[in-house]
C-alpha positions as CSV (number, residue, x, y, z in Angstrom):
1,X,10.8,2.2,6.5
2,X,14.4,2.8,7.5
3,X,16.1,4.3,3.9
4,X,20.0,5.9,3.7
5,X,19.4,8.6,0.4
6,X,21.9,11.3,-1.4
7,X,21.1,14.8,-1.9
8,X,22.7,17.6,-2.9
9,X,26.0,15.1,-2.4
10,X,24.6,14.6,1.0
11,X,23.8,11.4,2.8
12,X,20.3,11.5,5.1
13,X,18.8,8.5,7.0
14,X,15.2,9.0,7.1
15,X,12.4,7.6,8.1
16,X,9.4,6.5,5.1
17,X,6.1,6.0,6.2
18,X,3.1,5.4,4.6
19,X,0.1,6.6,6.6
20,X,-3.2,5.5,5.6
21,X,-4.7,8.5,5.5
22,X,-3.3,8.8,2.3
23,X,0.4,10.5,2.9
24,X,3.8,9.9,3.0
25,X,5.8,11.0,6.5
26,X,9.5,11.6,5.6
27,X,11.6,12.4,9.0
28,X,15.1,12.6,9.4
29,X,16.1,9.4,11.6
30,X,18.7,11.0,13.5
31,X,17.1,13.9,14.9
32,X,13.5,13.3,14.8
33,X,13.4,16.6,12.1
34,X,10.4,16.6,9.9
35,X,11.6,16.6,6.4
36,X,7.9,16.2,4.0
37,X,4.9,14.8,3.7
38,X,3.3,13.9,0.7
39,X,-0.2,12.2,-1.5
40,X,0.8,8.8,-2.8
41,X,-3.2,9.4,-3.5
42,X,-4.9,11.8,-5.2
43,X,-8.5,11.9,-2.8
44,X,-7.8,13.4,0.2
45,X,-9.8,15.4,2.0
46,X,-9.9,15.0,5.1
47,X,-7.2,17.5,5.9
48,X,-6.0,20.5,4.0
49,X,-2.6,20.3,3.7
50,X,0.7,19.4,5.6
51,X,3.1,22.6,5.9
52,X,6.3,22.6,6.3
53,X,6.6,21.8,9.6
54,X,4.0,18.9,9.6
55,X,1.4,20.3,10.9
56,X,-1.9,19.9,9.4
57,X,-3.8,22.3,8.1
58,X,-7.8,22.6,8.1
59,X,-8.6,19.2,9.2
60,X,-12.3,18.6,8.6
61,X,-13.4,16.6,11.1
62,X,-16.4,15.0,11.1
63,X,-19.9,15.8,12.9
64,X,-21.9,13.7,15.2
65,X,-25.3,12.9,13.5
66,X,-24.3,14.1,9.9
67,X,-22.8,12.5,7.3
68,X,-20.1,13.9,6.1
69,X,-18.0,12.6,2.6
70,X,-14.6,11.9,3.8
71,X,-11.2,10.8,1.6
72,X,-10.0,8.1,2.2
73,X,-12.9,6.3,4.4
74,X,-11.7,4.7,7.4
75,X,-9.9,1.4,6.0
76,X,-7.4,4.0,4.4
77,X,-6.0,5.1,0.9
78,X,-3.8,2.1,1.4
79,X,-4.1,-1.3,4.0
80,X,-1.4,-2.9,6.2
81,X,1.4,-4.3,4.1
82,X,4.3,-2.8,3.4
83,X,5.8,-1.0,1.1
84,X,9.4,-1.4,-0.9
85,X,12.1,0.7,-1.4
86,X,15.2,0.2,-3.6
87,X,18.5,1.7,-2.6
88,X,19.3,0.6,-7.1
89,X,16.2,2.8,-7.7
90,X,16.2,5.1,-5.1
91,X,12.5,4.9,-5.2
92,X,10.0,3.7,-3.1
93,X,7.3,1.9,-4.3
94,X,3.8,1.7,-3.0
95,X,0.0,0.8,-3.4
96,X,-3.0,3.3,-3.1
97,X,-6.9,2.9,-3.2
98,X,-8.5,6.0,-4.8
99,X,-12.5,6.3,-2.3
100,X,-13.9,8.1,0.1
101,X,-16.6,6.9,2.6
102,X,-20.1,8.8,4.1
103,X,-19.2,9.1,7.8
104,X,-21.8,9.7,11.0
105,X,-20.7,9.9,13.9
106,X,-22.2,9.2,17.8
107,X,-21.6,9.4,20.9
108,X,-20.6,5.9,22.3
109,X,-19.2,4.6,25.4
110,X,-16.5,1.7,25.7
111,X,-17.7,-1.0,26.7
112,X,-15.8,-4.1,27.6
113,X,-15.6,-7.1,25.3
114,X,-17.5,-4.8,22.8
115,X,-16.5,-2.6,19.5
116,X,-15.4,0.8,20.3
117,X,-16.6,2.7,16.5
118,X,-18.2,5.8,17.6
119,X,-19.6,6.4,13.6
120,X,-20.9,4.5,10.7
121,X,-19.4,4.5,7.2
122,X,-21.1,4.4,3.7
123,X,-18.6,3.7,0.7
124,X,-18.1,6.1,-1.4
125,X,-16.9,6.9,-5.4
126,X,-14.2,9.9,-4.7
127,X,-15.5,13.0,-6.3
128,X,-13.6,12.7,-9.8
129,X,-14.4,8.3,-10.4
130,X,-15.2,5.4,-9.6
131,X,-13.4,3.7,-6.9
132,X,-10.3,2.5,-8.0
133,X,-6.6,1.2,-6.9
134,X,-3.0,1.6,-8.2
135,X,0.8,0.6,-8.2
136,X,3.2,3.5,-8.2
137,X,6.7,4.3,-7.5
138,X,7.9,7.4,-6.3
139,X,10.9,9.4,-5.7
140,X,10.8,8.5,-1.9
141,X,11.1,12.3,0.0
142,X,9.9,14.4,-3.0
143,X,6.3,12.1,-3.5
144,X,7.4,12.6,-7.3
145,X,5.3,9.9,-9.3
146,X,8.0,7.6,-11.5
147,X,5.2,5.3,-13.0
148,X,2.2,3.9,-12.1
149,X,0.0,0.6,-12.9
150,X,-3.9,0.6,-13.1
151,X,-6.1,-1.7,-10.7
152,X,-9.4,-2.4,-10.1
153,X,-9.2,-4.1,-6.4
154,X,-7.1,-3.1,-3.7
155,X,-3.2,-4.0,-3.5
156,X,-3.5,-6.4,-0.6
157,X,-0.1,-8.2,-0.7
158,X,2.9,-6.4,0.7
159,X,5.6,-6.0,-2.3
160,X,9.4,-7.0,-2.3
161,X,12.2,-5.0,-5.2
162,X,14.8,-7.2,-5.9
163,X,18.3,-6.1,-6.7
164,X,17.8,-7.5,-9.9
165,X,14.9,-4.3,-10.4
166,X,12.3,-7.0,-10.1
167,X,8.9,-5.7,-7.9
168,X,6.9,-8.7,-7.2
169,X,3.1,-8.6,-5.4
170,X,0.2,-10.3,-5.5
171,X,-3.4,-9.6,-6.2
172,X,-6.3,-10.4,-4.6
173,X,-7.9,-12.8,-7.3
174,X,-5.0,-14.7,-7.0
175,X,-2.2,-13.9,-9.6
176,X,1.1,-13.4,-8.5
177,X,3.2,-10.4,-10.6
178,X,6.8,-9.3,-11.2
179,X,7.1,-5.7,-12.6
180,X,9.9,-4.2,-13.8
181,X,11.3,-1.7,-11.2
182,X,12.6,0.8,-13.9
183,X,8.9,1.1,-15.8
184,X,6.1,-0.7,-14.0
185,X,6.1,-3.3,-17.5
186,X,4.5,-6.5,-16.0
187,X,6.9,-9.4,-16.5
188,X,5.4,-12.3,-15.7
189,X,2.6,-13.8,-13.4
190,X,1.2,-16.5,-12.4
191,X,-2.7,-18.0,-10.8
192,X,-2.0,-19.7,-7.5
193,X,-5.6,-20.2,-7.2
194,X,-6.6,-18.0,-4.1
195,X,-5.9,-14.0,-3.3
196,X,-2.5,-12.3,-2.1
197,X,-2.4,-11.1,1.2
198,X,1.1,-11.9,3.0
199,X,3.9,-10.3,1.8
200,X,6.7,-12.2,-1.0
201,X,10.3,-12.6,0.2
202,X,13.4,-13.8,-1.9
203,X,15.9,-15.8,-0.5
204,X,19.2,-18.1,-2.3
205,X,20.2,-21.7,-1.6
206,X,23.7,-22.8,-3.1
207,X,23.5,-19.5,-5.2
208,X,20.2,-20.0,-6.6
209,X,17.9,-17.8,-5.8
210,X,13.7,-18.3,-4.7
211,X,10.7,-16.6,-4.3
212,X,8.2,-17.8,-2.5
213,X,4.8,-16.1,-1.6
214,X,1.7,-16.8,0.2
215,X,-1.7,-17.9,-0.9
216,X,-5.0,-16.9,0.6
217,X,-7.4,-14.2,1.3
218,X,-8.6,-13.4,4.8
219,X,-8.4,-9.9,7.5
220,X,-11.2,-7.7,8.4
221,X,-10.3,-5.8,4.7
222,X,-11.0,-9.0,3.0
223,X,-14.7,-9.7,4.5
224,X,-15.6,-5.9,3.9
225,X,-14.6,-5.8,0.8
226,X,-17.8,-7.0,-0.8
227,X,-20.1,-4.3,0.2
228,X,-18.4,-2.4,-2.6
229,X,-17.4,-5.2,-5.3
230,X,-20.0,-8.0,-5.2
231,X,-18.1,-10.5,-6.9
232,X,-15.5,-10.6,-4.3
233,X,-17.4,-12.8,-1.3
234,X,-17.1,-15.9,-4.0
235,X,-13.5,-15.4,-4.2
236,X,-11.8,-18.7,-3.2
237,X,-9.7,-19.0,0.2
238,X,-6.4,-20.2,0.0
239,X,-4.0,-21.4,2.7
240,X,-0.9,-22.4,0.6
241,X,3.1,-21.6,0.2
242,X,4.6,-20.6,-3.8
243,X,7.7,-21.0,-4.4
244,X,9.2,-20.2,-7.7
245,X,13.5,-20.6,-8.6
246,X,15.2,-18.6,-10.9
247,X,17.6,-20.5,-13.1
248,X,20.3,-23.0,-12.5
249,X,23.1,-21.2,-12.3
250,X,25.6,-22.6,-14.6
251,X,28.6,-24.4,-13.8
252,X,31.7,-24.0,-14.2
253,X,33.8,-27.4,-15.6
């Protein structure tokens, strides 16, 4: 994600990357200089820390034939859906998953046409509580959390934040949701009948604003969810696009 932000009276042109390893990486996109790396999930132990130069400190390496608890697990601290940034609030909006996995690595020779994983992972809850998910707002450079909203299941829809300071996303239960981007308060929801895995967009026609959202579960991530949440095996599939319109603008007489 490319963002321009002002700090200490100076505008900085940055790349902000929400990595599946549980960290957000911040880099100056004009020269490649490392700025910061901060955690967007609480449960991270695959590395002890990241120093001021961007070096990984004390990696928790898997061991051949031995189960080792690694957090987040191989599905990541988030999936591949996009985060969002608002130049109005100056905040990064992101989702996270608190979970771990007993990881056992083993030697494996790659063979054409076959999966190559070189290990097995058994999903486990984090040491500090149950498996859980959340939607959050952060300062994109420092990682200071501005607000958080808890979720039972991971957010797999991309996030969209608009100029009206509204954050849109969808959940795997089928709800398309709107939140106040400044406070995290839920403003509205609409059940589309199937979970959300794609990304909403905003556009306008003749001065009227619309929000379009694809509805329909799918992907490798979704197919693996019943191992952790058995009830999700019965969540309905779908293939539809829902479009919502703001009220018609008033016409001048």
